[in-house]
Every structure is written in C-alpha cells, then in structure tokens.
N, C-alpha and C positions, 0 to 999 in steps of 0.2 A: 590444365584449364579456365580462360577464365568465367570466374561466374553469372549471369544473364541480371540485363538491369531489370529485370522480374524481382528477380531472385533478389535484389538488393534490400528493390521497391519492401517488398514480403521480409525479412530482416528488420530493414524496419518497424515497420510495423508489426513484428514480436517482440523489441525490445521493447516498445512502447507498453503491452501489455507488461508486460513485466514489471518495466517500473512503477508505474499502476497497480498491478499487487503489491509491490515491496512498499506505496507508500500505506496499503489498507491494515499491510502485518505491524507496518511500526506503526500503527494506534493499538495493537493487539498490543496489552500488560503482558509481557515474561515472569519470570521471578527480581527480573526488575525494574524499577518503575523509569519508564522515559520520556521525555518533557513530550516527545510525540505524541504519546497520548491523550494530547492536549492540541493537536495539532485544530481537530474540528468542531473547536468550542470558538462561539462566535459571543461581542461581546457589545450590548449596546449602551452606545457611553453619546452620552449627547446630541442625544437624536436620530444617531449612523451606525452601521454597526461594523465591529472589525475586528480580525484577527485576534486573536487573544496575545500572541508574538509579535503581530502590529504596537500592540499597546502597554507589553513586558517582557520580560525578561526570565526566560524560566529554564529551573536550572535543577538539578539531584542532586540535593544533599548525602540522601546517600542510601540503600537500593530500597528503602521503599518511603522517605521520603521528596516530594520538589516542594523547590521555589519560585514564588513567583512574585517580582519589585516591578513594580508601571513603573512606566517613567514619571509616571503626575499621581501622588500619595490620595488626592481626590479620583481616581479611578477606582478605587483600591471593593467601594461598595456596590457598584457597577459589575466588577470584576467574578469575588460574589455571589452576584446572585446568579451570573450566567452559566459558572461554576457546578452551583448547586441544578440550576437547571438541566449540565446536563450531563447531571447524575452520572460523572466520573469514578464515581466509587470510591468518596472519599468527602469529608465535611470540608471545606475552609476556614482556616481560620487566621487571624491578622492580626498585627503589634503592631497596626497605624502606620508601618512603613513595610512590609509586603505581608504577603499571606502564604501561609503552611498547609500544605497538603501532607496527610501522613493514609500511605495507603493499608491496608490490612494483609497483613500474609496470606492470598490463596491457599483457597481451604481446596482437594483432592476434585475436586464437586466444579469446583470451580478452572480447576485447572482440566481436566475432563471438554468443559464449558468452552475454552477457549481455544480448544483443542480443534473441535468442534468445528469451529469458527476456522480456523483456519484451514481447516479444509472444505468448505463453503467459495473461501476467496481463492485455491486455488481449483476449485471444478469449476467458477465462474473465468476466470483466466481461462484456464488449458480450453472453453467450449471456447471465447471471443479467439485466442487461438484460430478454431478445426476452422472457424469463417475465416477466419484471414487467409488460409492453406485456400477453403474452399473459389471464396473472392481469387486467388491470381493462378488458382488454379481454372476457374473458369474463364479467364482475364488468356490464360495461355493457348486454352481448348478455339476457344474465339478467336483469337488470329492464324490459329493452325485453316479452318473451315475459309477463311477473310483470306489463306496458302499467305498473311506476312511472317510464318513460318514454316518450317519441312515439320514432316512427319516425326521424325531422326528430333530435329531441332525441341519439340513439343516432345516430347516423351525424355529430352533431356532435361528441358529445366525441369518439367513434370517433376525429377527425380530430383531436382535440387531444390527444390520447394520442400518436398517430403524429408529429407534431410536435415535439413534447415528448421522443422517444426520437429522433427524432434531429439534433434539437440536444444530447444526452445523450451521443450516440455521438460529435458530432463534438468534443466538450469531448474525450471521451477520449482520441480524434483523436490529439487538436490533443498536450494531454499523456507521454501513451506516442512521439509524433515527439519531443520533448522532451527525453524521455529517452534519449532513441535516441541524440542529437544528440551530448547530451552524457556520452555514453560512449564516441561511434568517436571525439572531441578529445582530442589526444595533452594 
C-alpha cells in the first residue's frame, strides 16, 4: 500500500531535523579536528560580517592541526581576532600567509563534556521529532473530524507516522552513538 502524502511530508520534516542535528554534531570536536568546527566563526572585515569559509580555505593538516589560507593575506589579522573571540580551543598563529591552529589532545574530562553535548543535541532533535509527529497526527485527526478521512484511513496514517518517527529516531541515535564513540577514541 502506498504511503500517504501526510506521511511523506512528515518524513521530509524528520529528515530536516536529522540534517540540523548532524550539522550541530559536525561542530563538536572528536579525536580528529575537523574544519567543520570553524563553521560558526564569523569574521568582521571592512565593516561587514562574513563566514570564515567565505574568506579562506580551511584544511586539516593532521589530526590536531587546522590550516587557514585566506584568499587575501590582508585578512589575516581580522581572521585571527575572530578566532580568538570565538574561543575555538586553540590560539591562532600566522606566518604572514596562513594561520595555523594546533589543538591540544582532549582530556578525559573534556571528552565526557563533549559526549554530554552530543546527548544534548540528540535530546533537542528528539523533542523536535516528537513535535513534528504530534503536528501531523493532529492534522490527521482534524481531517477525520471534518470527514475528509475515514476512521480506518486516519488510523493507518497515524501508524505510518509512528513507524516513520521510530525509524528516524533510531537513525538519530545511531548517528550520535558513532559521534560519542569518535569522541571517546584516543
């Protein structure tokens, strides 16, 4: 039997929630440092605010080092100031052409702190999923009251929504479990 349009729309919203959570998780440093942790950094340059990625290329040199190569070397002081303000966990050093960020190894305490942050993002995403499910179930019940859907059709769609919810919730948990494991690895 073909999935109902309401369930298809709910799946799209569920997927957006997972994508948002994944974006948040990409900013959490694991044992390997990733350019994604600098994604939230904004740089004020010539009176305007820019994302760091708009002004420079960011690459991981090794597990603990990021190299930032600005498109224009005159941006280096502004980028360095922004990195210090953003408190990314490393002090920038530059050689006049590029900026280097060397991150210290994570302590066990810091790893546990980051794992709790992952759990926080998971809980926020779960709440968002539940709210989406509730909105669509309310919509189905409303259509049933208006006689736009039969009682059987309403029940079938609600079951579809519940199954989709459980499927996406499981995906989220797996993503967070992988991230936690990545954080706890030395």
